[in-house]
C-alpha positions in Angstrom: 0.0 0.0 0.0 1.3 3.5 -0.8 2.4 5.7 2.1 -0.1 8.4 1.3 -3.0 5.9 1.1 -2.0 4.2 4.3 -1.6 7.5 6.2 -5.1 8.6 5.1 -6.7 5.3 6.1 -4.9 5.5 9.4 -6.4 8.9 9.9 -9.8 7.5 9.2 -9.6 4.1 10.9 -7.5 5.1 13.9 -4.0 3.9 15.0 -3.5 0.4 13.7 -7.0 0.5 12.5 -8.4 -2.2 10.2 -11.6 -3.3 8.6 -13.3 -6.4 10.0 -16.0 -8.3 8.1 -19.1 -9.8 9.7 -21.3 -12.1 7.7 -25.1 -12.3 7.6 -26.6 -15.6 6.4 -28.8 -15.8 3.3 -31.3 -18.6 3.3 -33.2 -20.7 0.8 -36.8 -19.7 1.7 -38.3 -23.1 1.0 -35.9 -25.2 3.1 -34.5 -22.5 5.5 -31.0 -23.8 4.6 -28.1 -21.3 4.6 -26.9 -20.9 1.0 -24.7 -17.8 1.3 -23.5 -14.9 3.4 -23.4 -11.2 2.8 -20.2 -9.5 4.0 -20.7 -6.4 6.0 -17.9 -4.0 7.1 -17.2 -3.2 10.7 -14.6 -0.8 12.2 -13.4 -2.0 15.6 -11.2 1.1 16.3 -14.1 3.5 15.7 -17.1 1.9 17.3 -18.9 5.3 17.5 -19.2 5.3 13.7 -21.4 3.0 11.8 -20.7 1.9 8.2 -22.7 4.7 6.7 -20.9 7.3 8.7 -17.6 5.8 8.0 -18.1 5.8 4.2 -19.3 9.4 4.4 -16.2 10.3 6.2 -14.1 8.4 3.7 -15.8 10.3 0.9 -15.1 13.6 2.5 -11.4 12.7 3.0 -11.0 11.5 -0.6 -10.2 7.9 0.4 -13.5 6.2 -0.4 -11.9 4.0 -3.0 -9.2 2.9 -0.6 -11.7 2.1 2.1 -14.0 0.2 -0.3 -11.0 -2.0 -1.4 -10.1 -2.6 2.2 -13.7 -3.8 2.8 -13.6 -6.1 -0.2 -10.3 -7.5 0.8 -11.5 -8.2 4.4 -14.7 -9.8 3.1 -12.8 -12.2 0.7 -9.9 -13.1 3.1 -12.3 -13.7 5.9 -14.4 -16.0 3.8 -11.3 -17.9 2.6 -9.9 -18.4 6.1 -13.3 -19.6 7.4 -13.5 -22.2 4.6 -16.3 -20.8 2.5 -16.5 -22.7 -0.8 -19.2 -23.9 -3.2 -22.1 -24.3 -3.0 -22.0 -21.5 -0.4 -21.9 -18.0 -2.0 -20.3 -14.8 -0.8 -22.2 -11.6 -1.4 -19.9 -8.6 -1.7 -21.0 -5.0 -2.1 -19.3 -2.8 -4.7 -19.4 1.0 -4.1 -20.5 2.4 -7.5 -18.9 5.8 -7.3 -15.3 4.3 -7.1 -15.6 1.5 -9.7 -12.5 2.9 -11.4 -10.3 3.3 -8.4 -7.4 0.9 -8.2 -6.5 -1.0 -5.1 -4.0 0.8 -2.8 -1.8 -2.3 -2.8 -0.4 -4.6 -5.5 -2.9 -7.2 -6.7 -2.3 -10.0 -9.1 -5.5 -10.3 -11.2 -4.8 -14.1 -11.4 -5.1 -14.3 -7.6 -8.5 -12.5 -7.8 -9.7 -15.0 -10.4 -8.4 -17.9 -8.2 -10.2 -16.5 -5.1 -13.6 -16.2 -6.8 -13.0 -19.7 -8.2 -12.8 -21.0 -4.7 -15.5 -18.8 -3.2 -18.5 -18.5 -5.5 -19.1 -14.7 -5.5 -22.1 -12.4 -6.0 -21.3 -8.8 -6.8 -23.9 -6.4 -5.4 -24.5 -3.2 -7.4 -26.9 -0.6 -6.0 -29.8 1.0 -7.8 -28.4 4.5 -7.5 -25.5 3.8 -9.8 -27.5 2.6 -12.7 -28.6 6.0 -13.9 -25.6 8.1 -12.6 -22.9 6.3 -14.6 -24.3 3.4 -16.7 -21.0 2.9 -18.5 -19.2 2.0 -15.3 -22.0 -0.2 -14.1 -22.1 -2.1 -17.3 -18.4 -2.5 -17.2 -18.6 -3.8 -13.5 -21.3 -6.3 -14.5 -19.3 -7.6 -17.4 -16.2 -7.7 -15.3 -18.0 -9.9 -12.8 -19.5 -12.2 -15.3 -16.3 -12.7 -17.1 -15.1 -14.2 -13.8 -18.2 -16.4 -13.4 -19.6 -14.2 -10.6 -23.3 -13.6 -10.3 -24.6 -10.0 -10.3 -27.2 -8.8 -7.8 -29.1 -5.6 -8.0 -29.4 -4.2 -4.4 -32.0 -2.0 -2.8 -34.7 -2.5 -5.5 -37.8 -0.6 -4.6 -36.0 2.5 -3.3 -36.0 4.2 -6.8 -38.7 3.0 -9.2 -37.0 4.8 -12.1 -34.2 2.3 -12.2 -36.6 -0.5 -13.3 -36.2 0.7 -16.8 -32.6 -0.6 -16.6 -33.6 -4.2 -15.6 -33.5 -5.6 -19.2 -30.2 -3.9 -19.8 -28.3 -5.0 -16.7 -30.2 -8.4 -16.5 -29.2 -9.1 -12.9 -29.0 -12.7 -11.7 -30.4 -11.8 -8.3 -32.8 -9.0 -7.4 -32.7 -7.9 -3.8 -35.9 -6.3 -2.8 -35.6 -3.6 -0.2 -37.6 -3.9 3.0 -40.0 -1.2 1.9 -41.4 -3.8 -0.5 -42.5 -6.0 2.5 -45.2 -3.5 3.5 -48.8 -4.7 3.7 -49.9 -2.2 1.1 -47.7 -1.0 -1.8 -48.2 2.4 -3.4 -48.6 2.6 -7.2 -44.9 3.1 -7.8 -43.9 0.1 -5.8 -46.5 -2.0 -7.5 -45.1 -0.9 -10.8 -41.6 -1.9 -9.6 -42.9 -5.3 -8.5 -44.5 -5.9 -11.9 -41.2 -5.1 -13.7 -39.4 -7.5 -11.4 -41.8 -10.3 -12.0 -41.6 -9.7 -15.8 -37.9 -9.9 -15.6 -37.9 -13.0 -13.5 -40.4 -14.8 -15.8 -38.1 -14.1 -18.8 -34.8 -15.2 -17.1 -33.2 -17.4 -14.5 -33.2 -14.5 -12.0 -33.9 -15.0 -8.3 -35.7 -12.7 -5.9 -34.1 -12.1 -2.5 -36.1 -10.3 0.2 -34.0 -8.3 2.6 -35.0 -7.1 6.1 -36.9 -10.2 7.3 -37.8 -9.5 10.9 -40.8 -11.8 11.5 -42.7 -14.9 10.3 -45.2 -12.4 8.7 -42.3 -11.0 6.7 -41.5 -14.5 5.5 -45.1 -15.0 4.4 -45.0 -11.7 2.5 -41.7 -12.6 0.9 -43.3 -15.8 -0.4 -46.2 -13.8 -1.8 -43.6 -11.5 -3.6 -42.1 -14.5 -5.3 -38.9 -14.6 -3.3 -36.8 -17.8 -3.2 -34.0 -16.2 -1.0 -34.3 -14.3 2.3 -32.1 -12.4 4.7 -32.7 -10.6 7.9 -32.4 -10.4 11.7 -35.2 -12.9 12.1 -33.1 -15.5 10.3 -29.6 -14.7 11.5 -27.6 -11.7 12.8 -24.4 -10.5 11.3 -21.4 -12.1 13.0 -18.2 -14.1 12.5 -18.2 -17.0 10.1 -18.3 -20.5 11.4 -18.4 -22.9 8.5 -18.9 -26.5 9.5 -19.3 -29.7 7.4 -23.0 -29.8 8.3 -23.5 -26.3 6.8 -21.7 -27.3 3.6 -23.6 -30.5 3.3 -27.0 -28.8 3.9 -26.2 -26.2 1.2 -25.3 -28.8 -1.3 -28.9 -30.0 -1.2 -30.2 -26.6 -2.4 -30.4 -25.5 -6.0 -31.7 -22.0 -5.4 -28.3 -20.4 -6.3 -27.6 -22.9 -9.1 -27.9 -19.9 -11.5 -26.1 -19.8 -14.8 -24.6 -16.3 -15.0 -25.8 -14.1 -17.8 -23.3 -13.8 -20.6 -20.9 -10.8 -20.3 -22.6 -9.0 -23.2 -26.2 -9.1 -24.3 -26.6 -9.5 -28.1 -26.1 -7.6 -30.4 -22.7 -6.2 -29.3 -23.0 -3.7 -32.1 -26.4 -2.2 -33.2 -25.5 -2.7 -36.9 -25.5 -6.5 -36.3 -29.3 -6.2 -36.3 -29.2 -5.5 -40.0 -27.5 -8.9 -40.6 -30.0 -10.9 -38.6 -33.5 -9.7 -39.4 -35.2 -8.7 -42.7 -34.3 -5.2 -43.8 -36.0 -2.5 -46.0 -34.7 0.5 -47.9 -36.4 3.8 -47.4 -35.7 7.6 -47.4 -34.4 8.7 -44.0 -37.4 11.0 -43.7 -39.8 8.0 -43.6 -37.6 6.1 -41.1 -37.4 9.2 -38.8 -41.2 9.5 -38.8 -41.5 5.9 -37.7 -39.0 6.5 -34.9 -40.8 9.6 -33.8 -44.0 7.6 -33.5 -42.4 5.3 -30.9 -41.0 8.3 -29.0 -44.4 10.1 -28.9 -46.1 6.9 -27.8 -43.8 6.8 -24.8 -44.6 10.4 -24.1 -48.4 9.9 -24.3 -48.3 6.8 -22.0 -46.3 8.7 -19.4 -44.2 5.5 -19.0 -40.9 5.4 -17.3 -38.2 4.1 -19.7 -35.1 4.7 -21.6 -35.0 6.6 -24.9 -31.6 6.5 -26.6 -30.6 7.9 -30.0 -27.3 7.8 -32.0 -26.9 9.9 -35.1 -24.0 10.1 -37.4 -24.8 13.6 -38.7 -25.4 16.4 -36.1 -27.9 18.2 -38.4 -30.3 15.3 -37.9 -30.9 16.6 -34.4 -33.1 19.4 -35.5 -34.8 22.1 -33.3 -38.0 20.1 -33.5 -36.2 16.9 -32.4 -34.5 18.8 -29.5 -37.9 20.1 -28.3 -39.4 16.6 -28.5 -36.5 15.0 -26.6 -36.8 17.8 -23.9 -40.4 16.8 -23.4 -39.5 13.1 -23.3 -36.9 13.8 -20.6 -39.5 15.1 -18.3 -41.4 11.8 -18.1 -38.8 9.1 -18.7 -36.0 7.7 -16.6 -33.1 8.4 -19.0 -33.1 10.2 -22.4 -29.8 10.4 -24.3 -28.4 11.5 -27.7 -25.1 10.4 -29.1 -23.6 12.5 -32.0 -25.4 15.8 -31.5 -22.6 17.6 -29.6 -23.2 18.8 -26.0 -25.6 21.7 -26.5 -28.6 19.6 -25.6 -31.9 20.5 -23.8 -32.1 20.2 -20.1 -32.5 16.6 -19.0 -31.1 15.1 -22.2 -27.9 13.2 -21.6 -25.1 13.7 -24.1 -21.9 11.9 -25.1 -18.4 12.8 -26.2 -17.8 9.4 -27.6 -17.9 8.7 -31.4 -21.4 7.8 -32.6 -22.1 4.8 -34.7 -20.4 5.5 -38.1 -22.9 5.9 -41.0 -25.7 4.5 -38.8 -28.7 5.9 -37.0 -30.0 3.9 -34.0 -33.0 4.4 -31.7 -33.7 2.3 -28.7 -36.9 2.7 -26.7 -36.8 0.5 -23.6 -40.1 0.5 -21.8 -41.7 -1.8 -19.2 -44.7 -2.2 -21.4 -42.8 -2.9 -24.6 -39.5 -2.1 -26.2 -38.5 -1.1 -29.7 -35.3 -0.5 -31.6 -34.7 0.9 -35.1 -31.3 0.7 -36.8 -30.6 2.3 -40.2 -27.4 2.3 -42.4 -26.5 5.1 -44.8 -26.3 3.8 -48.4 -24.1 6.7 -49.5 -26.7 8.8 -51.4 -26.1 12.5 -51.9 -28.7 15.3 -51.9 -31.1 16.5 -49.2 -30.5 14.4 -46.0 -34.2 13.4 -45.7 -34.3 12.0 -49.2 -31.2 9.8 -48.8 -31.8 6.1 -48.8 -31.0 4.0 -45.7 -31.2 0.3 -45.2 -33.1 -0.3 -42.0 -34.6 -2.8 -39.6 -36.9 -2.8 -36.7 -37.2 -5.1 -33.7 -39.4 -5.5 -30.7 -37.4 -8.4 -29.2 -36.5 -7.4 -25.7 -33.0 -8.9 -25.8 -32.2 -7.4 -29.1 -33.4 -4.0 -27.9 -31.5 -4.4 -24.7 -28.3 -5.1 -26.6 -28.7 -2.0 -28.7 -29.5 0.1 -25.6 -26.3 -1.2 -23.9 -24.2 -0.1 -26.9 -25.6 3.4 -26.7 -25.5 3.6 -22.9 -21.8 2.8 -23.0 -21.3 6.0 -25.0 -23.2 8.3 -22.6 -21.3 10.6 -20.4 -21.8 10.1 -16.6 -23.7 12.7 -14.6 -21.4 15.2 -12.9 -20.1 13.4 -9.8 -20.5 14.8 -6.3 -17.8 12.4 -5.2 -14.7 14.2 -4.1 -12.5 11.1 -4.0 -11.2 11.6 -7.5 -10.6 15.3 -7.0 -8.5 14.6 -3.9 -6.4 12.1 -5.7 -5.6 14.5 -8.5 -5.3 17.6 -6.4 -2.6 16.0 -4.2 -0.2 16.1 -7.1 -1.1 19.4 -8.8 1.1 22.5 -8.6 -1.9 24.7 -7.8 -5.6 24.5 -7.7 -6.0 26.9 -10.6 -3.5 25.0 -12.8 -5.4 21.7 -12.0 -8.7 23.2 -12.9 -7.5 24.6 -16.2 -5.8 21.4 -17.2 -8.9 19.4 -16.2 -10.9 21.6 -18.6 -8.4 20.9 -21.3 -8.7 17.1 -20.6 -12.5 17.4 -20.9 -12.3 19.3 -24.2 -9.7 16.8 -25.5 -12.0 13.8 -24.7 -14.9 15.4 -26.6 -13.0 16.7 -29.6 -11.1 13.5 -30.6 -13.6 11.1 -32.4 -13.5 7.8 -30.6 -11.7 8.9 -27.5 -13.5 8.4 -24.2 -11.0 9.3 -21.5 -8.0 11.7 -21.5 -5.4 12.2 -18.8 -2.4 14.5 -18.3 0.3 12.8 -16.3 3.6 13.7 -14.7 6.4 11.3 -14.1 8.9 12.5 -11.5 11.9 10.9 -9.7 10.4 11.8 -6.3 6.7 11.0 -6.7 6.6 8.5 -9.6 3.7 8.6 -12.0 0.8 10.9 -10.9 -2.3 12.2 -12.7 -2.4 15.9 -12.9 -5.8 16.2 -14.7 -8.4 13.8 -16.2 -11.9 14.0 -17.6 -13.0 10.8 -15.7 -11.7 8.1 -13.4 -10.0 5.8 -15.9 -6.8 7.8 -16.5 -6.3 8.0 -12.8 -6.9 4.2 -12.5 -4.5 3.4 -15.4 -1.7 5.7 -14.1 -2.0 4.2 -10.6 -1.8 0.7 -12.0 1.4 1.7 -14.0 2.9 3.1 -10.8 1.8 0.2 -8.7 3.2 -2.5 -11.0 6.1 -0.4 -12.3 5.4 -1.1 -16.0 3.8 0.7 -18.8 4.4 3.2 -21.6 4.8 6.2 -19.3 7.4 4.5 -17.1 9.5 2.8 -19.8 9.5 5.1 -22.8 12.5 5.0 -25.1 14.0 8.1 -26.7 12.2 7.2 -29.9 8.8 6.7 -28.4 7.5 10.2 -28.1 4.2 9.0 -29.5 2.8 5.6 -28.5 -0.3 4.2 -30.2 -1.6 0.9 -28.9 -4.5 0.1 -31.2 -5.4 -3.2 -29.6 -4.3 -3.5 -25.9 -5.3 -7.2 -25.7 -2.7 -8.2 -28.3 0.0 -5.6 -27.7 3.4 -7.3 -26.9 5.5 -4.3 -25.9 4.4 -4.2 -22.3 2.7 -7.6 -21.7 2.4 -7.1 -17.9 0.8 -3.7 -18.4 -1.6 -5.1 -20.9 -2.5 -8.0 -18.7 -3.1 -5.8 -15.7 -5.2 -3.2 -17.6 -7.2 -5.9 -19.4 -8.2 -7.3 -16.0 -9.0 -3.9 -14.4 -10.5 -1.6 -16.9 -12.6 -1.5 -20.2 -9.7 -0.1 -22.3 -8.8 -1.3 -25.8 -7.0 1.7 -27.4 -4.2 3.8 -25.9 -2.6 6.9 -27.6 0.0 8.7 -25.6 2.1 11.8 -26.4 5.2 12.8 -24.4 5.0 16.6 -24.1 8.3 17.3 -22.3 11.2 15.5 -20.7 14.0 16.4 -18.4 16.4 15.1 -15.8 13.7 14.6 -13.2 10.3 14.8 -14.9 8.3 13.8 -18.0 4.8 14.9 -19.0 2.3 13.1 -21.0 -1.2 13.4 -22.5 -2.9 10.1 -23.1 -6.1 9.3 -24.9 -8.1 6.1 -24.1 -11.0 4.3 -25.7 -12.9 1.2 -24.7 -12.9 -0.5 -28.1 -9.9 -1.7 -30.0 -8.9 0.3 -33.1 -11.2 3.1 -31.9 -9.0 6.0 -33.2 -8.8 6.2 -37.0 -6.3 8.3 -38.9 -8.5 11.5 -38.7 -8.9 11.0 -34.9 -5.1 10.6 -34.5 -4.6 13.9 -36.4 -6.9 15.7 -34.0 -5.1 14.1 -31.1 -1.8 15.3 -32.5 -3.1 18.9 -32.6 -4.5 18.6 -29.1 -1.2 17.3 -27.8 0.6 20.3 -29.4 -1.9 22.6 -27.8 -1.6 20.9 -24.4 2.1 21.3 -24.6 1.9 25.0 -25.1 -0.8 25.3 -22.5 1.2 23.5 -19.9 4.2 25.7 -20.6 2.0 28.8 -20.3 1.0 27.7 -16.8 4.7 27.7 -15.8 4.5 24.0 -15.0 7.9 23.3 -16.6 11.3 24.2 -15.3 14.5 25.2 -17.1 15.7 21.6 -17.0 12.6 20.3 -18.9 12.8 20.2 -22.7 9.6 20.3 -24.7 9.3 17.3 -27.0 8.9 18.1 -30.7 5.5 16.8 -31.8 5.2 16.2 -35.5 2.8 18.5 -37.5 -0.3 16.7 -38.7 -2.5 17.2 -41.7 -4.6 19.5 -39.6 -1.8 21.8 -38.6 -1.9 24.1 -41.6 -5.7 24.5 -41.4 -5.6 25.4 -37.7 -2.7 27.8 -38.3 -4.8 29.6 -41.0 -7.9 29.6 -38.7 -6.1 31.2 -35.8 -3.9 33.7 -37.7 -0.6 32.0 -37.9 1.7 29.2 -36.8 2.6 28.5 -33.2 6.0 29.6 -31.9 8.5 27.0 -31.2 7.8 25.4 -27.7 9.9 27.0 -25.0 9.8 27.4 -21.3 11.6 30.8 -21.5 9.6 32.6 -24.1 6.5 34.6 -23.2 3.5 32.4 -24.2 1.1 33.6 -26.9 -2.0 33.3 -24.8 -4.1 35.0 -27.5 -3.2 32.3 -30.1 -3.8 29.6 -27.5 -7.2 30.9 -26.9 -8.0 30.9 -30.6 -6.8 27.3 -30.9 -8.9 26.3 -28.0 -11.9 27.9 -29.6 -11.5 25.6 -32.7 -11.8 22.6 -30.4 -14.5 24.0 -28.3 -16.6 24.9 -31.3 -16.2 21.4 -32.7 -17.5 20.0 -29.4 -20.4 22.5 -29.1 -21.6 22.1 -32.6 -20.9 18.4 -33.0 -18.7 19.1 -36.0 -15.2 17.8 -36.9 -12.2 19.9 -35.9 -11.2 19.9 -39.6 -14.5 21.5 -40.7 -14.3 24.1 -38.0 -10.8 25.0 -38.9 -11.6 25.1 -42.6 -14.4 27.5 -41.9 -12.2 30.5 -41.2 -11.0 32.6 -38.3 -11.7 31.5 -34.7 -11.5 33.5 -31.5 -13.0 36.7 -30.2 -13.1 38.2 -33.6 -14.3 35.0 -35.3 -17.8 33.5 -35.7 
C-alpha cells in the first residue's frame, strides 16, 4: 500500500485500524438452509461510527476508493480463512462511485480469479449507480460475469425509475428492499414489482427479500415470489463458522444454481441487427417518422423508460427533435443522444464518444414494450431526408437491450459529487488553478477526438513517480496508478524514440505484456494513444487518450489528437509547470496543422519554457476545439471555416 493511502486510512480508521467483516446468512426460503453470506464491514477502532458514517467520512477525506477496497479484501480473506466454498456463495457490495479506483496495494489479477473460483461470489450493485454512470455499471457487471460471478441488484424498490434498466443489466439476483414488504404498496412500488416479475419470468433470475424480521415478513416474501431471504429474524451478522454440516446442507439446495448471464447481451453492435433480421430500404425521412411515433407513444403513455438515439450527422438533431426530446426527458428515466454535440436540452444526456459510423440507431426500452430501429446510410447525396438507408426494426426485448447497452456505453456520466477523485488528482497538482485549467483541457480533448473516451495529463517525476495531474474521468487515474503500482507501462518505460505511442489493440500488444494484462483485468480499455509533451532530468509529462474498443482511433482522430497534444504542450508551458531543466518534446505536425494555423492567424511559436506564451493564439486554438464540441462538428470542418476566436464567428 502506498504511504499516502496508508496514512489517510490510518487517519480514518484510527491507529493500527483495520476493517473487519461480519457475515449475515442468506437462506433458501423453501428449506431454511443457509446458502450464502453477505459480507458487512465493521470498524473496531471507531465503534462510534457505523458503516454509513464511515463511508461518508471516507468520501469527505478522498479515500472512499481505498476504504472500499479494504472492505472487499476483508470480506474475501475472511471467507477464505473460514473455509467458505461452493455451494455457499459470498455476497460482496461494490461502491459504484469508485468503480474505477485501483487498489492501494499490488494485486495480481490471477489471484483475484483464483479467489472467486474457490469462493463463488455475488457482486452487489446498487440502484443509484444505474442512472448516474451506466457505462461504469455495465463494465462492472461484465467484469464480474467474465469471472463467473453472479450480479445482484441491491435496494430494489427505493428508486422506481431504475426498473427501466432491468432488461439492460439483466441481474442474476434482485434484492428487494424492506420497503417492498409492507402490507400495502403504493402505485410506484406495484409498478416496480410488476417489472421485477416480468424480468424473472423471462430469465433465470432469483428474488431475494431483505430485512426479514418476523414470520409475517416471510409470508410476505413468499407472496412476492422470493426464493431467497435475509434478515435479523433468520440470522444476525457475525463471525463465520463454517462446518461440514453447513456445507452438506447447502449442497442440497439448487436455489443459487444460476447460470450467470453472458458478459454481453446481443447484439454487441447495433449494426448487427441488419444482418439478422429482414431489412428494408427507405428515405431517411420516412424512417425518422417511424421512430418519432415510438417516442411520442412513450410520451403519451407517461411511462418510465429509456430513450436513446445515436446519429452520425449532427444536423439530424433538429430544433424540432430537440424540443421533442426535452419533453420526453420530463417523463422518462433516461433520455440520451449520441452524436449531437453537447448543446442539448435540459434533462437530455449527451456523449463525447464517437457515434455509430454511418448509422442511425434508436432504442426505446419500456416496461410495457421495447422497440429499436437501426438504419445504415447507403451513400446517397442530396437532401438528407431524401437519402436512402437500409433499416430494420425489432421488438425483441433482448435485441433492444443489446442496442441500448451499446448506446448507454457512449453516454457521459452525470457530474459526480464524489470528491475522492478530486482529492487524488489535487494532491499532485502544482496549484488548484492549474489543475482546474488542465482538467478543462482534458474534458475538451476527450470530446474533440472522435472515438476517445478518457483523457489524462500525467507527470512522471523521480520523487513522486507517475501521478495524474488532470483527467476527464476516473479511468486515466486508474491506469496511471496501475502503472505506478506495477512499475510497468508506456509512461514509465519510454524509449527516446517513443514520443508518440499508439496501442490500437491492448489485448494483443506485446511491448508491455504485464501492463496489458493488468489493464485488461481492471478496466474496459482497448486503445491507448500517448504523447510525451516534455522530458528532463527529473520529470516527463504526457497526455494520453483512451478508448474502450480496440482500433477506436482512425487516422483523422489521430490527427486531431496530435493537434490537441501540441496545444496541451503550449498550455502546460503557459501555466509555468515546466522548469528550465525540462525540454519540450517536438510533436510532428499533422495534416490539420496548416488549417488550424490559418484559422487562428498564424503558426505557433517553437515550444519554449523561457519565451512569453502567446495566450491569444492559444485561446483561438482552444476555440477551434470548443466549437467542434459544441456544434458536433469535426475539428477539420471548423478549422476550414475560417477565423476563430474573439473576432471570429
